[in-house]
C-alpha positions as CSV (number, residue, x, y, z in Angstrom):
1,X,-46.7,31.4,190.5
2,X,-45.0,28.2,191.5
3,X,-43.2,25.8,189.3
4,X,-45.0,22.5,189.5
5,X,-43.0,20.7,186.8
6,X,-41.0,18.7,189.4
7,X,-42.5,17.5,192.7
8,X,-40.5,18.2,195.7
9,X,-40.1,16.2,198.8
10,X,-39.1,18.5,201.6
11,X,-37.9,15.8,204.0
12,X,-35.4,14.4,201.5
13,X,-32.3,15.9,200.1
14,X,-32.7,16.9,196.4
15,X,-30.0,14.5,195.2
16,X,-29.5,11.5,197.5
17,X,-27.1,9.2,195.7
18,X,-26.4,5.9,197.5
19,X,-23.5,3.7,196.4
20,X,-22.8,0.1,197.2
21,X,-19.3,-0.3,198.5
22,X,-18.8,-4.1,198.2
23,X,-15.2,-4.0,199.6
24,X,-16.6,-2.6,202.9
25,X,-19.9,-4.5,202.8
26,X,-22.1,-1.4,203.0
27,X,-24.3,1.0,201.1
28,X,-23.1,4.6,201.6
29,X,-24.3,8.1,201.3
30,X,-21.9,11.0,201.8
31,X,-22.6,14.7,202.4
32,X,-21.4,17.6,204.6
33,X,-18.2,15.6,205.3
34,X,-20.3,12.9,206.9
35,X,-21.1,9.3,205.7
36,X,-24.3,7.4,206.4
37,X,-24.1,3.6,205.9
38,X,-26.1,0.4,205.8
39,X,-23.9,-2.4,206.7
40,X,-24.5,-5.9,205.3
41,X,-23.1,-9.4,205.0
42,X,-23.4,-11.5,201.9
43,X,-23.4,-15.3,201.9
44,X,-24.4,-17.1,198.7
45,X,-27.6,-15.5,197.6
46,X,-28.6,-14.1,201.0
47,X,-27.9,-10.5,202.0
48,X,-28.3,-9.7,205.7
49,X,-28.7,-6.0,206.6
50,X,-27.0,-5.7,209.9
51,X,-26.9,-2.1,210.9
52,X,-27.8,1.4,209.6
53,X,-25.9,4.4,210.8
54,X,-26.8,8.0,210.0
55,X,-24.6,10.7,211.6
56,X,-26.4,13.3,213.6
57,X,-25.6,16.0,211.0
58,X,-27.5,14.0,208.4
59,X,-30.5,12.9,210.5
60,X,-34.0,14.0,209.7
61,X,-33.4,14.1,205.9
62,X,-34.8,10.7,205.0
63,X,-31.3,9.3,204.5
64,X,-32.0,6.0,206.3
65,X,-35.0,5.3,204.1
66,X,-32.9,6.0,201.0
67,X,-30.3,3.5,202.2
68,X,-33.0,0.9,202.7
69,X,-34.5,1.6,199.3
70,X,-31.1,1.3,197.6
71,X,-30.3,-1.9,199.5
72,X,-33.6,-3.6,198.7
73,X,-33.4,-2.4,195.0
74,X,-29.9,-3.9,194.8
75,X,-31.1,-7.2,196.3
76,X,-34.0,-7.4,193.9
77,X,-31.8,-6.6,190.9
78,X,-29.2,-9.3,191.9
79,X,-31.8,-11.9,192.9
80,X,-30.7,-11.9,196.5
81,X,-32.9,-13.0,199.5
82,X,-33.0,-10.5,202.4
83,X,-32.6,-11.0,206.1
84,X,-33.4,-7.6,207.8
85,X,-31.6,-7.9,211.1
86,X,-31.1,-4.1,211.2
87,X,-34.1,-2.5,213.0
88,X,-34.4,0.2,210.2
89,X,-34.6,-2.5,207.4
90,X,-36.9,-4.6,209.6
91,X,-39.3,-1.8,210.3
92,X,-39.4,-0.7,206.7
93,X,-40.0,-4.2,205.4
94,X,-42.7,-4.9,208.1
95,X,-44.5,-1.8,206.9
96,X,-44.2,-2.6,203.2
97,X,-45.7,-6.0,202.3
98,X,-44.6,-5.4,198.7
99,X,-41.0,-6.2,199.9
100,X,-41.9,-9.5,201.5
101,X,-41.1,-11.5,198.3
102,X,-37.4,-10.6,199.0
103,X,-37.3,-12.2,202.4
104,X,-35.2,-15.3,203.0
105,X,-36.7,-17.8,205.4
106,X,-34.8,-16.3,208.3
107,X,-36.0,-12.9,207.4
108,X,-39.6,-14.1,207.3
109,X,-39.1,-15.4,210.9
110,X,-37.7,-12.1,212.0
111,X,-40.9,-10.4,210.7
112,X,-43.1,-13.0,212.1
113,X,-44.4,-14.1,208.7
């Protein structure tokens, strides 16, 4: 008999906790002595996601997606407009039209909208 009280997602770690580190302009996830980051710049009410780095030891666990989700959730909560220069953010936002309302004009151009 299986316990079906909590759905599991095999491709994601059980407790991915992403933190915003404003002093370093990045969202971070740390595990196994490694740190995955989504680097951003903030000017006024526009957040530009520049680069996402996931160390090899953490790859294949859905960490990049969690960094994207945390970054976009933070932007939404703070009323920021998004420019997805980073290919990871760009691909996610291109595939998820429900995020298009977050795009700054420059971000819309990057996605061809």
